[in-house]
N, C-alpha and C positions, 0 to 999 in steps of 0.2 A: 380725773384723767379722761382724755379723750377716749371714746368706747372703742374706737378701732385699733388704737394702740393697746388698750387692755385686752382685746380679744387676740391680738397677735402675740403679746406677751404670754397669755394663758396657753395659747396653742403651742408656742414654743416650749414652755415648761412641761407640758403634759408629753410631747415629744421626748425631751431630754429625760424625763422621770421613766417613761416606757423603755428606753434603750438602755439606761443605767441598771435599773433594778428589776425589770421583767415581772413586776408585781400585777396583780389583777386589775384590769381595766377599771373596774368599779371605783377602786380607790383612787387612782389617778384622775379619774373623771371628776368624783365627788371633790377632791382636792382642788381641781381646776375651777369647779363651780364656786367654792368658797373664795378663792384667789379673785376670780373675775367679778364676783358680787362686791368684795370689798374695794378692789380698784375702780369699779364702776360708781362707787359712793353709795351703795346699799349698806344698811346696817347688817351686822351678823344675824340678829334675829330674822330680818327679812330674808336674808340669803339662805338661812337654814330652812326657814318655812318654804321657801321656793324649791329648794332641794327635796324636801318631803314630798311636796306636791308633785314635782316632776317625776320622781321615783314612782309615786302612787298611779299617776296617770299612765306611766308605761308599762307597770306591772299589770294594771287592769286590761291594756290593750293586747298585750302579748303572753301573760302568764299562761292562760289555757292552750293557746296555740302551740307555744314551744314545749310544753309539757307533753302535750298529745303527740307531737312530732317525735319527741325522744322516746316516748312509749313504743311507738310503732317501730322505730329504728332499733332499739334495744332488743325488743322481742324478736324481730327478724334476725338480728345478729346471734342471739342465744339459741335459736333453733336452726341455724345455718340456712336460712331462707334467702339471704342475700345471693347465696350461690345459685339458688333456684332461679331467681329473678333474671340474673345475668344469663343463665343458661337458656331461659325463654327468650330474651332479647337476642341472644346469639343465633338463634334461628332465623331471624330477620336480617341481623347485622353481622356478617360474617368476619369482616375485617377486624382484628383486635384493637388497633388505634381507635377506629370509629366505634368500636363496642365500648371502649373504655370512656371516651368523651361522652357518647350519649348516654351511657348508664349514669355518669355523674350528674348530667343535664336532667335527666328524668327523675332522679331519685331526690334532689335537692329541694324541689317545689313541695311535695306532699310531706316530706320530713320537716320541712320549716327550718333547715339549717344545712348550709353546704359544707361545713365542716363535718358535721355528723354522717352526712352522706359519703364523704370522703373515706372517714373512719370505716364505715360499713363497707365500703368496696375494697379497702386496702388488702386484707387477706385474700380476697378473690382474685385480684390482679396479680397479687403475688404467685398464685397458683396458675394463672392463665399464661404467664410468661416467665420461664426460670431464668433466661439470660438477664443479667442485671441491667444492662445498658437498655434493652427493650422493654423490660418490665418498668423501668423509672419513667421511660417515655409514656407508658400506659398511665402512671400515677399522675404525671403532669397533665395529661389530656383530661382525666377524671376530675382532677382539681380546677382546671381552667373551664371545663364544661359546666361543673356545679356552679361556679361563679356566674357564668353568663345567664343561666336560667334564674338563679337566686336574685340577681340584680335588676332583672327585666320583667319577669313574668308575675302577675298577680294570682293568687294571693301568697306572697312571702313577707317576712318581717321587714324586708327592704322596700317594698312596693306598697304595702299597707297604709304606712302614714304618708306616703305621697299621694296616694289614691284619696285617702281621707282627706288630706289638707287641700288638695289642688284640683281633683277630678271634676268637680261640680257635676254639671249635666252630662259631660263626657262619659263618665262611668267606667267600671273595669271592663265592660264587654268591648267597648271601642278600643281601650287601651290594649288589651290582649290581642285583639284582632289585628293590631300592628306589632306588638312586642313579641308574640309567639313566632311569626314568619321571620322577623328580624334576628332574633336569637338562634333559631335553626340555621339561618344564612351564616351567622357568626361563627356557630360551632363548626359548619363545614369549612368556613374559612380557616379556622384555627387548625383542623385536621390537615387541611392543605399545606399551611404554614409549617407544620411539623415535617411533612413530606419533603418540602423544600429545604427546610434548615437542618434536618437530621436524616437524610435518605439512606445512610449507612446503617441506621438501626430501626428504621421504621418497619421493614417487612412489608408483606402485602399478602392479601388473600386469606383464606381459611386455613389454620393449621391441619395437618392430615388427620389427626384424631383429637377428640375433644379431651381437655385435661380432666383428670380423674375427679377433681373436686366439682366440675360442672355435670357430671354424668349420674344421673339417678340410680339409686341402688334397687329401685322397684322392678318387679319383673312381671309384665313389660313397663317400660318407662312411661309416665303420664305424658299427655300430650301437652298438658299445660298445668303449671303449678298454682292452682287456683287459691290454695291457702296462703301462699306467700303474698300473692296480689290482692287478696280479699280486703285488706285495709284500704288500699287505694281505689278498689272498685267501689267499695262503700262510699268513699269520700265523692267520688264522680256522681254516684246515684243520689246521694244527698243534696247536690247542688240545685237540680230542679225541684226537688222536694221542698227545698227551703224557700225557694222563691215562688213557685207557682201554687204549692199547697198551704205552706205555713205563712207565706207573706212577710218573710223575715228581711230585715234591712241587711245592707252589705256587711256591717260590723258583726250583727248576730249570725249571719250566714257563715262567716269565716270560722267563727268559734264552734257553731253547731256542727259543720262537716268535719271539723277536726276531732271534735268528740266522738262522732260516729266512728271515724276511722279508729280511734284509739280504743273504743269499746270492741269493735269488732276484732282488733288484734288482741286484746285481752281474752275476749270469749274464745278465740281460736287456739290461743297458746296452751302448750301442754302443762298440766299441773305442776311439773317439776321445775319449770322455768319461770312460771307466772309471778309468784311472789317475789323471788330475787331479782327477776327482771323489772318489775315496777320499782323496787328499792334502788335499783341502779340507775333507773330512768330518772327518778326524782332528783338524785345527785347530780346527773349530767345536765338535766334542765336547769336546775338552780344555779350552777355555775354561768350557763348562757344567760338567764333571765337577769341576774344581778349586774352583769357587765352591761346589758342593754339599759337596765334601769339607771346606771350612772350617766348613760347619754341623756336620758330624759330629765335628769337633775340639772346638768349642765345647759341643755337647750332651754329648759323653763327659765332658769336664772338669766340667761342671756336675754330672753324676751321681755322679761319683768324689768331689765334695765333700760329697756327702750333703745337697744341696739338696732333693731330692723329699722325704726323710723329715723333714727339719727345717722346710721351708716349707709344704708341702702343708696341714699341720694349721692354720696359721696362717691361710691364705687360706680354708680351709673354715669356720673359725669366724667369719670376716668376711663372707662372702658365701655365698649358696646353692651347694651343691655343683655344680649343673648348669652353674653360670656359670663355674666354675673353668677347665675346658679352653678354653671359648670366648675368655674374656678373656686367658688366658696366650697362646693363638695369635695373638690380635689385637696384643699388645703385641709379641710377637717379630716379627710381620709388618710391624709399623709400624717397628721398629727397622732391619730389613735389606731388606725388600722383595720376598723370594723366597718363594713359596709351598712349595717344596720344602724349602728351609732351616727354614722355619717347621714343618713336619710332622715333620721329623728331630728338631729340638731339643725340640719339645713332646711327641714320643713318649719321647724319653730321659728327659725331666724327670718326666713323668707314671708311667713304668714302676715298678711296684711300690709306688706310692702308694695310698691309699685311695680316691682318685677313680676308679680303675679299676674298683673292685669295687662302686662305688656306683651305677652305671647299666649298661645293655645295651651291649655293644661297638659296635652299628651307631649308637646314639645318640652315643657317645663320639666316633667317628670323624666323624660329621657336624658335631659341634660343633667339632672342630678345623679341619675343611675350611672351616665358616663363618667362623670366626675369621681364617682365612687370606685371607678375601676382604674385610674390613671396611675397612682403610685402605691402599688401592693409590695411594700418592702419591709424593712426591719421593724416598723411598729406594727405590722400585721401578723397576728398569732398564727394565721393559716399559712404564712410564709415559713415559719420556724417548724411548724407540723410537717409541711411538705419536704422542708430540708432534713429533718429528722428520719423520716420514712424512706426517702430515696437515698440518704447517706451522701449526696452530692454536696460540693463546696458552694459557698454563697454565690460566686459568680455564675456557676451552672444554673443555680435555682433562679437567678435574675434572668438569665437568658431564656430558660424553659417555662418560667412561672410569671415573674414579673412582666416581661416584655409582652408575651402574648396577652395577658389581661389588659395591659396598657393599650395594645393595639385594637382590642375589642372596644376599649372605652372611647377610643378616637373614632372608630367606626360608628359607634352609637351616636357621638356627637355629630358627625357628618350626616347620619340619617335624620337627627332632630332638626338640624339646620335646614336640610333639604325640605323636610315636612313644613316647616314654618314658612318658608319663603315661596314655596311652590305648590302645597297642597292647602294648608289652612290659611 
């Protein structure tokens, strides 16, 4: 069978199974790997070996990072330190909508999971605003803010495979020098979008008195909750140490700094929450890691089939080359809903193709990140989490979650095209 047709059939069936059964993405992606391998003419043995290899590669790349992020997040949650972090941020960002968006934006990167950051912030935002309509706006802003930084800023599980696969001599420093200001501008744009779209519930300014959950019980209250911030401070300090003193590679550095953050969180945690928190962290991280490993399986099987070499030429002949990574990422994101999975599979498919050499690495990475944001709908587990926590109907979630994320993706695409044609 033609590999492009096999790919379309596989993506369509993954989408259908995800919608009908709502089972773990790991099983739908591994099942899709077997289906694609057989349709592509690979033997069952070669397909299963490819699945095992793909799972192993992704686990080795992300296992430590995601587990450490989960440890930091769960220990913060168990000790009510997320409230302290938001309380500290609130001293600089008084406006509740901006506070919610920036908190999601800030926490998603060091925690290494945008969904975990949202779960961490959920009870805090419930306390920050009691009116249901306004509280839901805060939840939407936290979700969208977490996706913006998670899809754009290195190092997250979305950007790590893209930087590793395509950055070359450009490196993560140049990429973040572009991605950080772009992502902050997008966050500001999202807050403005909500002010324009929902002015009746947005409110403005600082509430007259801080909510009780954000007020420290200490007397006098501390100027800065350093214990809550300590894991993130340790991560920041570990970055120059790993590069300048230890001479670590990019891959080793990311794992090293996350280990430092997790060890700091464990060391400062109270004995009462340390052991149960670690057990809860392992369970939470395991669910995330295996879903991502399913993506590694599908991506590796696709590459082993020769899809990139045989199909990229067809796509490049049909559409402008700058659209290929964007559309490919959007299709994969639509099929299974995970931005990390999208990044891994897209990176595997494009590796070695003519698309990679046709544009600047930063442009290529931004185009894939943009495509991963275009369709965050019913196959996206985050969509259903936001729907459950807000209690809104699907149409409202589409308007307040799917649409802003899609607009952010379009904005990233425009920035990428502008950089390619006018800067690089």
